[in-house]
Every structure is written in C-alpha cells, then in structure tokens.
PLY file of the C-alpha trace (Angstrom):
ply
format ascii 1.0
element vertex 104
property float x
property float y
property float z
element edge 103
property int vertex1
property int vertex2
end_header
143.54 57.36 67.01
144.62 54.10 68.68
142.83 51.77 71.05
144.13 49.26 73.57
141.69 46.54 74.61
142.47 44.38 77.61
140.28 41.43 78.55
140.47 40.22 82.16
139.05 37.20 83.95
137.90 37.91 87.51
136.13 36.03 90.22
132.80 37.94 90.40
133.39 38.36 94.15
136.39 40.58 93.31
134.68 42.68 90.64
133.57 45.50 92.94
137.03 45.91 94.44
138.70 45.91 91.02
136.12 48.42 89.74
136.88 50.73 92.70
140.56 50.65 91.71
139.68 51.32 88.08
137.36 54.21 88.95
139.90 55.78 91.31
143.68 55.61 91.14
144.00 53.58 87.95
141.86 55.86 85.79
143.59 58.89 87.27
146.94 57.40 86.24
145.85 56.57 82.67
144.08 59.86 82.07
147.25 61.83 82.84
149.12 60.17 79.99
149.74 62.35 76.91
147.18 61.79 74.17
144.50 60.29 76.44
141.04 60.49 74.85
138.88 58.08 76.82
138.49 54.92 78.85
135.75 52.32 79.28
135.48 49.45 81.78
132.77 46.93 81.05
131.42 43.63 82.23
131.45 41.45 79.14
130.58 38.07 80.68
130.07 36.33 84.01
133.79 36.39 84.78
135.08 38.53 81.90
135.74 42.26 82.19
137.12 44.40 79.38
138.89 47.74 79.36
139.14 50.02 76.36
141.70 52.82 76.40
141.63 55.39 73.62
144.64 57.53 72.74
145.60 59.94 69.99
148.59 57.86 68.96
150.09 54.40 69.07
152.63 55.36 71.72
149.84 56.36 74.11
147.94 53.12 73.58
151.10 51.11 74.17
151.96 53.15 77.28
148.49 52.48 78.67
149.07 48.73 78.33
152.41 48.95 80.14
150.85 51.10 82.88
147.96 48.66 83.23
150.35 45.72 83.57
152.38 47.54 86.24
149.27 48.60 88.14
147.77 45.11 88.08
151.05 43.60 89.29
151.35 46.08 92.15
147.71 46.34 93.26
145.38 43.79 91.68
147.34 40.63 90.91
145.61 38.51 93.61
142.21 39.59 92.23
142.89 38.79 88.55
142.70 35.13 87.55
145.34 35.34 84.77
147.14 37.96 82.69
144.79 39.81 80.36
144.45 39.25 76.64
145.63 42.47 74.98
144.83 43.95 71.58
146.16 47.29 70.36
145.45 48.87 67.03
144.81 51.90 64.90
141.20 53.00 64.51
140.33 52.85 60.82
136.64 53.85 61.03
135.08 55.98 63.73
131.72 57.64 64.26
130.26 58.96 67.50
127.35 61.04 68.65
127.94 64.23 70.63
129.97 63.83 73.81
127.72 63.23 76.79
124.73 62.20 74.71
124.92 58.63 75.98
123.41 59.71 79.29
126.13 57.98 81.31
0 1
1 2
2 3
3 4
4 5
5 6
6 7
7 8
8 9
9 10
10 11
11 12
12 13
13 14
14 15
15 16
16 17
17 18
18 19
19 20
20 21
21 22
22 23
23 24
24 25
25 26
26 27
27 28
28 29
29 30
30 31
31 32
32 33
33 34
34 35
35 36
36 37
37 38
38 39
39 40
40 41
41 42
42 43
43 44
44 45
45 46
46 47
47 48
48 49
49 50
50 51
51 52
52 53
53 54
54 55
55 56
56 57
57 58
58 59
59 60
60 61
61 62
62 63
63 64
64 65
65 66
66 67
67 68
68 69
69 70
70 71
71 72
72 73
73 74
74 75
75 76
76 77
77 78
78 79
79 80
80 81
81 82
82 83
83 84
84 85
85 86
86 87
87 88
88 89
89 90
90 91
91 92
92 93
93 94
94 95
95 96
96 97
97 98
98 99
99 100
100 101
101 102
102 103
C-alpha cells in the first residue's frame, strides 16, 4: 500500500470552495484510478490543508499526485497560495478498525 500526502496553503476564505471541488469532481476523478483505496481531506492549521490519497501500489500514488497537480492548475490555481508540499511512500505499518467504525 502506498500513500501520497499533499499539503496546501489556502486563504481560509477559499477553503469552502476548494472543499466543494475536492468533495465533488476531484474525488470522483481520483477514485476512478486503478488501485484506489481511500482519500482524506483535512484542515491541519489555520491556512494549511492536507490531502491523503491511499493506493494499492506506488504507481497509483504517483498518478494521484500528477492528477492533483493537473486539477489544481486547471481549476484551483487562483485559490491555492503556492504549490503543495508532496510526500509519497510505501506504508510499512498499518492497523485500522473496521471500515465505517469511525462514525464519519
């Protein structure tokens, strides 16, 4: 399993609009990629938002980063303060409760 983490800086006034894009067309795009396992979008600071894409293999995680860059350039560039910081790597340890048990 591989994860791609992208850390964005946004003006808080743009956060709702970016989140609407994430929740709608962007997530639809990512979830159709082969090997997709999950996606999280979180507020991790006053102006910092983080995405976590989870894929079965490295190729999927890398594709998600390319897709994200293309999507941001085409649809969100004016709303993002600078290019995201990106980390991609293989999951070495993993433990989770049953799916859906988070109550989200």
